[in-house]
C-alpha positions as CSV (number, residue, x, y, z in Angstrom):
1,M,17.7,8.7,4.0
2,N,15.9,7.6,1.0
3,F,12.2,7.9,0.1
4,G,9.6,5.9,-1.6
5,I,6.4,4.1,-2.1
6,F,4.7,0.8,-1.1
7,L,2.1,0.5,-4.0
8,A,-0.1,-2.8,-3.0
9,P,-2.2,-1.4,-4.4
10,F,-5.5,-0.4,-3.1
11,H,-7.8,0.3,-5.4
12,P,-11.5,-0.1,-4.3
13,V,-13.6,-2.4,-6.0
14,G,-15.9,-0.4,-8.5
15,Q,-13.4,1.6,-10.1
16,N,-12.3,0.6,-13.8
17,P,-9.5,-1.9,-13.2
18,A,-7.5,-0.5,-16.3
19,L,-7.9,3.1,-15.1
20,A,-6.7,2.2,-11.9
21,I,-3.6,0.5,-13.2
22,E,-2.9,3.9,-15.5
23,S,-3.3,6.0,-12.6
24,D,-0.6,4.1,-10.6
25,L,1.8,4.3,-13.5
26,Q,1.1,8.0,-13.6
27,L,2.0,8.4,-9.8
28,I,5.3,6.5,-10.3
29,E,6.3,9.1,-13.1
30,H,5.2,11.7,-11.1
31,L,7.2,10.3,-8.3
32,D,10.1,9.9,-10.5
33,G,10.0,14.0,-11.4
34,L,10.1,14.7,-7.7
35,G,12.8,12.9,-7.0
36,F,11.8,10.0,-4.7
37,E,13.8,7.3,-5.1
38,E,12.1,4.1,-5.0
39,A,8.6,2.2,-5.8
40,W,7.9,-1.2,-4.4
41,I,5.1,-2.8,-6.4
42,G,2.7,-5.8,-4.8
43,E,1.7,-9.1,-6.2
44,H,-1.7,-10.2,-5.4
45,H,-4.1,-12.6,-7.1
46,S,-7.7,-12.3,-4.8
47,A,-10.3,-10.1,-3.4
48,G,-10.5,-7.4,-6.3
49,Y,-8.6,-4.8,-4.3
50,E,-4.6,-5.0,-4.6
51,I,-5.5,-5.7,-8.2
52,I,-1.6,-6.2,-9.5
53,G,-0.8,-9.6,-10.5
54,S,2.4,-9.4,-11.5
55,P,4.7,-6.8,-10.4
56,E,7.2,-7.5,-12.8
57,V,5.3,-6.7,-15.7
58,F,3.9,-3.6,-14.4
59,I,7.7,-2.4,-13.5
60,A,8.3,-3.2,-17.1
61,A,5.8,-0.6,-18.2
62,A,6.9,1.9,-15.3
63,S,10.5,1.7,-16.6
64,Q,9.8,2.6,-20.0
65,R,7.8,5.8,-18.2
66,T,10.5,6.8,-15.9
67,R,14.0,8.1,-15.9
68,S,16.1,7.3,-12.2
69,I,13.3,6.0,-9.6
70,R,14.4,2.4,-8.6
71,L,11.8,-0.2,-9.1
72,G,11.3,-3.1,-6.6
73,T,9.1,-6.0,-6.3
74,G,6.7,-5.6,-3.1
75,V,7.0,-8.5,-3.1
76,V,7.1,-11.4,-5.2
77,S,5.3,-14.3,-3.1
78,L,8.0,-17.3,-3.5
79,P,6.2,-20.2,-2.6
80,Y,3.6,-19.3,-5.8
81,H,6.5,-19.6,-8.3
82,N,9.5,-22.0,-9.1
83,P,12.6,-19.9,-7.8
84,F,14.7,-20.4,-11.4
85,I,11.6,-18.8,-13.0
86,V,11.6,-15.5,-10.3
87,A,15.6,-15.2,-10.7
88,D,15.5,-15.6,-14.4
89,R,12.8,-12.8,-14.8
90,I,14.5,-10.6,-12.4
91,V,17.8,-10.8,-14.1
92,F,15.7,-9.9,-17.5
93,L,14.5,-6.7,-15.8
94,D,17.5,-5.7,-14.3
95,N,18.8,-5.6,-17.5
96,L,15.6,-4.1,-19.1
97,T,16.0,-1.3,-16.6
98,R,19.5,-0.6,-16.8
99,G,20.0,-1.7,-13.1
100,R,17.0,0.3,-11.4
101,I,15.6,-3.3,-10.3
102,M,15.3,-4.7,-6.8
103,L,13.8,-8.0,-5.9
104,G,11.6,-8.2,-2.7
105,V,10.3,-11.4,-1.6
106,G,7.8,-12.6,0.9
107,P,5.6,-16.1,1.7
108,G,2.5,-14.5,0.3
109,A,0.0,-12.2,2.2
110,L,-3.5,-13.2,1.4
111,P,-5.0,-16.4,2.6
112,S,-7.3,-16.3,-0.5
113,D,-4.2,-16.4,-2.8
114,A,-2.6,-19.4,-1.0
115,F,-6.1,-21.2,-0.8
116,M,-6.8,-21.1,-4.7
117,L,-3.1,-22.7,-5.4
118,G,-3.4,-25.1,-2.9
119,I,-0.8,-24.0,-0.5
120,N,-0.8,-24.8,2.8
121,P,-0.3,-21.5,5.0
122,N,1.7,-23.4,7.6
123,S,4.1,-23.9,4.9
124,Q,4.6,-20.7,3.0
125,R,7.5,-19.5,5.3
126,F,9.7,-22.5,4.9
127,M,8.8,-22.3,1.0
128,M,9.9,-18.9,1.1
129,E,13.4,-19.6,2.7
130,Q,14.2,-22.6,0.3
131,S,13.2,-20.4,-2.5
132,L,15.3,-17.8,-1.5
133,E,18.1,-20.2,-1.1
134,A,18.1,-21.2,-4.5
135,I,17.3,-17.7,-6.3
136,T,20.4,-16.2,-4.2
137,M,22.4,-18.7,-6.0
138,L,21.4,-18.4,-9.1
139,I,21.8,-14.7,-9.7
140,N,25.0,-14.4,-7.6
141,G,26.7,-17.8,-8.5
142,E,28.8,-18.8,-11.3
143,E,28.1,-22.7,-11.0
144,P,24.9,-24.5,-12.2
145,I,22.9,-25.6,-9.1
146,T,20.9,-28.7,-8.6
147,M,18.2,-28.7,-5.5
148,E,15.4,-31.1,-4.8
149,T,12.6,-30.0,-2.3
150,D,9.1,-31.5,-1.7
151,W,7.7,-28.6,-4.2
152,F,10.5,-27.7,-6.7
153,V,13.5,-29.2,-8.4
154,L,16.5,-27.6,-10.0
155,K,18.7,-29.9,-12.5
156,N,22.2,-28.3,-13.3
157,A,20.1,-24.7,-13.4
158,R,21.7,-21.7,-14.6
159,L,20.9,-18.5,-16.1
160,Q,21.3,-17.6,-19.6
161,L,21.9,-13.6,-18.4
162,K,24.3,-11.9,-16.1
163,S,22.6,-9.2,-14.3
164,Y,23.3,-5.4,-15.4
165,S,24.2,-4.6,-12.0
166,K,27.1,-5.7,-10.0
167,S,24.8,-6.7,-7.5
168,I,21.1,-6.8,-7.5
169,E,19.6,-5.7,-4.4
170,M,17.0,-7.9,-2.3
171,A,14.8,-7.6,0.4
172,V,12.5,-9.8,2.6
173,A,9.2,-8.6,3.9
174,A,8.3,-8.5,7.6
175,Q,5.3,-7.9,9.2
176,V,5.1,-9.1,13.2
177,S,6.5,-12.9,12.4
178,P,10.3,-13.3,12.5
179,A,10.4,-15.1,9.6
180,G,11.5,-12.3,7.6
181,P,14.3,-11.1,9.4
182,R,15.3,-14.5,9.7
183,A,15.5,-15.1,6.5
184,A,16.8,-11.9,5.5
185,G,19.8,-12.4,8.1
186,R,20.7,-15.7,6.9
187,F,21.2,-14.5,3.3
188,G,22.5,-11.3,4.1
189,L,19.6,-9.3,2.5
190,G,17.8,-6.1,3.5
191,L,14.6,-6.0,5.5
192,L,11.1,-4.6,4.3
193,S,8.8,-3.9,7.4
194,I,5.6,-3.5,5.6
195,G,3.4,-2.8,9.0
196,A,6.2,-0.5,10.6
197,T,3.3,1.5,11.8
198,T,1.0,-1.0,13.1
199,L,0.9,-1.6,16.7
200,G,2.3,-5.0,16.5
201,G,4.8,-4.2,14.1
202,F,6.1,-0.9,15.6
203,D,6.6,-3.0,18.5
204,A,8.4,-5.9,16.6
205,L,10.9,-3.3,15.0
206,S,14.0,-3.7,17.6
207,T,13.2,-7.4,17.8
208,H,13.6,-7.9,14.2
209,W,16.8,-6.1,13.8
210,S,18.1,-8.4,16.6
211,I,17.1,-11.3,14.9
212,M,18.6,-10.4,11.5
213,E,21.7,-9.6,13.6
214,Q,22.1,-13.0,15.1
215,R,20.7,-14.8,12.1
216,A,23.6,-13.1,10.2
217,Q,26.4,-13.9,12.7
218,E,25.3,-17.3,12.6
219,Y,25.4,-17.6,8.7
220,H,28.5,-15.4,8.3
221,T,26.8,-12.9,6.3
222,T,26.4,-9.1,6.7
223,V,23.5,-7.0,7.3
224,D,22.9,-3.1,6.9
225,R,20.9,-0.6,8.6
226,N,20.7,1.3,5.3
227,N,19.0,-1.4,3.6
228,W,15.9,-1.6,6.2
229,R,13.2,0.1,4.7
230,L,10.1,0.9,6.9
231,V,6.5,1.3,5.6
232,G,3.7,3.5,6.5
233,P,0.7,5.3,5.3
234,V,0.9,9.3,5.2
235,H,-1.4,11.7,3.3
236,I,-0.7,15.2,4.3
237,A,-1.8,18.9,3.3
238,E,-1.4,22.5,4.2
239,S,-3.5,21.8,7.4
240,L,-5.0,19.0,9.5
241,D,-8.4,20.2,8.9
242,K,-7.7,19.9,4.8
243,A,-6.0,16.9,5.4
244,R,-9.1,15.1,7.3
245,E,-11.1,16.7,4.5
246,N,-9.2,15.0,2.0
247,V,-9.5,11.6,3.2
248,K,-13.1,11.4,3.3
249,Y,-12.8,10.6,-0.2
250,G,-11.8,7.1,0.2
251,L,-10.5,6.5,4.0
252,S,-13.7,4.4,4.7
253,D,-12.9,2.1,1.8
254,W,-9.3,1.3,2.8
255,I,-10.9,0.6,6.6
256,Y,-13.6,-1.9,5.2
257,Y,-10.8,-3.7,3.3
258,F,-8.9,-4.3,6.2
259,R,-11.8,-5.0,8.2
260,N,-14.1,-7.4,6.2
261,V,-11.9,-8.6,3.5
262,A,-8.4,-9.0,4.5
263,A,-9.3,-9.8,8.1
264,L,-6.8,-7.4,9.4
265,P,-8.8,-4.7,11.5
266,L,-6.9,-1.6,11.9
267,V,-9.3,0.7,14.4
268,P,-11.2,-1.5,17.2
269,E,-14.4,-2.9,16.5
270,G,-17.2,-0.6,17.2
271,T,-15.6,2.8,16.5
272,K,-17.7,5.2,15.0
273,E,-16.9,6.3,11.5
274,E,-16.6,10.1,12.8
275,D,-13.9,8.8,15.1
276,V,-11.9,6.7,12.9
277,V,-9.3,9.5,11.9
278,D,-8.6,10.2,15.3
279,A,-8.4,6.8,16.6
280,L,-6.1,5.9,13.6
281,I,-3.8,9.0,14.6
282,E,-3.8,8.4,18.2
283,T,-2.4,5.1,17.5
284,G,0.7,6.4,15.3
285,M,-0.6,3.8,12.7
286,V,-1.0,6.5,10.4
287,V,-0.3,10.1,9.6
288,I,-3.1,12.7,8.4
289,G,-1.9,16.3,8.9
290,T,0.8,18.4,8.0
291,P,4.2,17.9,6.4
292,N,5.3,18.6,10.2
293,D,3.3,15.4,11.5
294,A,5.2,13.4,8.6
295,I,8.3,14.5,10.2
296,E,7.3,13.6,13.6
297,Q,6.3,10.5,12.4
298,I,9.8,9.4,11.0
299,Y,11.5,10.7,14.0
300,R,9.5,8.5,15.9
301,L,10.3,5.3,13.8
302,L,14.1,6.3,13.9
303,D,13.8,6.6,17.4
304,K,11.9,2.8,17.9
305,S,14.2,1.3,15.0
306,K,17.6,2.9,16.1
307,G,18.1,3.4,12.6
308,F,16.7,2.7,9.2
309,G,17.8,3.5,5.2
310,T,14.4,4.2,3.5
311,F,10.8,5.6,4.7
312,L,7.9,4.3,2.0
313,I,4.7,5.6,1.9
314,M,2.1,3.2,1.7
315,A,0.0,4.2,-1.3
316,T,-3.5,4.6,-0.8
317,D,-6.5,6.1,-2.7
318,W,-7.5,7.7,0.4
319,A,-7.8,11.1,-1.4
320,N,-8.7,12.2,-5.0
321,K,-5.7,12.1,-7.4
322,E,-5.4,15.7,-7.5
323,N,-4.7,15.6,-3.5
324,T,-2.9,12.4,-3.7
325,F,-0.3,14.0,-6.3
326,Y,-0.1,17.3,-3.7
327,S,0.6,15.3,-0.9
328,Y,3.7,13.5,-2.5
329,E,4.6,16.8,-3.7
330,L,4.4,18.6,-0.1
331,F,6.4,15.6,1.1
332,A,9.1,15.8,-1.6
333,K,9.2,19.5,-0.7
334,Y,9.2,19.8,2.9
335,V,9.9,16.1,4.8
336,A,12.3,14.8,2.7
337,P,14.9,17.6,3.1
338,E,14.9,17.4,6.7
339,F,16.2,13.9,6.6
340,K,18.8,14.8,3.3
341,D,20.9,17.7,4.7
342,Y,19.4,19.5,1.8
343,L,18.9,22.7,3.6
344,S,22.1,23.4,5.4
345,K,24.0,25.7,3.0
346,P,20.8,27.5,2.0
347,K,19.8,28.4,5.5
348,A,23.6,29.4,6.3
349,S,23.6,31.4,3.2
350,M,20.6,33.0,4.4
351,T,22.0,33.6,7.7
352,F,24.9,35.1,6.5
353,A,23.3,37.8,4.3
354,Q,20.7,38.6,7.1
355,S,23.6,39.0,9.7
356,N,25.4,41.4,7.6
357,R,22.9,43.2,5.5
358,S,23.8,46.7,7.1
359,E,27.2,46.3,5.9
360,F,25.7,44.9,2.2
361,I,23.0,47.6,2.1
362,G,25.5,50.2,3.1
363,A,28.2,49.2,0.6
364,A,25.7,49.1,-2.2
365,V,24.1,52.7,-1.5
366,N,27.7,53.8,-1.4
367,A,28.4,52.2,-5.1
368,V,25.1,54.1,-6.2
369,V,26.1,57.4,-4.7
370,N,29.8,57.3,-6.4
371,A,28.4,56.2,-9.5
372,F,26.4,59.4,-9.9
373,K,29.3,61.4,-8.7
374,T,31.6,60.0,-11.1
375,D,28.6,60.5,-13.9
376,K,28.6,64.4,-12.9
377,A,32.5,64.7,-13.2
């Protein structure tokens, strides 16, 4: 299993935006040093909270400050853009990053974004699939394409660059609606289950993969569970009490945003502020606790989904910078190895040394005694 983050991002209104964006870049650098494999960056244009308007521009900056972490758009909202421009910029980024780019796409998440652009929310999912059809042909095909819809026109369109990668990895976002898995199955792409730990998103996991397989069969494509990414919020510390204390810094702002701005209530109305953490933990929606709690959450998701390839931590400002960075360090040290088989050989070696300790100590003592005898002789 691979690990990474999904960086929307979530920065409370009132912070200096320039410093918040710099903090995001520093977080990507930190994750690169810790060995996280992926970072997915969001696109939003309203509400003042998720303030990265262009994941491509952010990725270009992050690529120059990192070495190995792969960088994905999480996600480009396809109805907002001409598909030719999306494809052209992604291929350019693939060359700029020497093959570290991933293209995540979706219909657009914030109704306020669509409203400002004059897009009918009822059309967004259909527009996403139309755009994705053009993008996959532009990136993967050799022939120019001509395509006309009621919102974009392409005439003998072809890209001027080939991708640096043999194949640019692509994924479609999904929450509860079947639109994401339908599109992913049709084009043989990966799936980004952004709401995997929410009540509706968790319940939909097994259904979504069935839809993927059905659509892949219908369109003669293939889908692979290794290209399925599940997203969930995690903050861990040395103890549950410490983790709960840490999230007092910013959890209430995060709850306020979803409840009053994004209109996605995460806890029942009327829940007392002192009971919010318990309510979130009890539903399984978040991990606020220890590395063992994070391990249990991932096994829970594996059991429900029947298998996936990457777990992405939803990046938040629940804790201050120091405690946030330390949470990722604990995850890299104690959670990721559980699912990577990093520890089998060290454990076996320790067991071998421990079980034969008496023999080894005896031999070492004899060697010292013999050295003294030899010296006297």
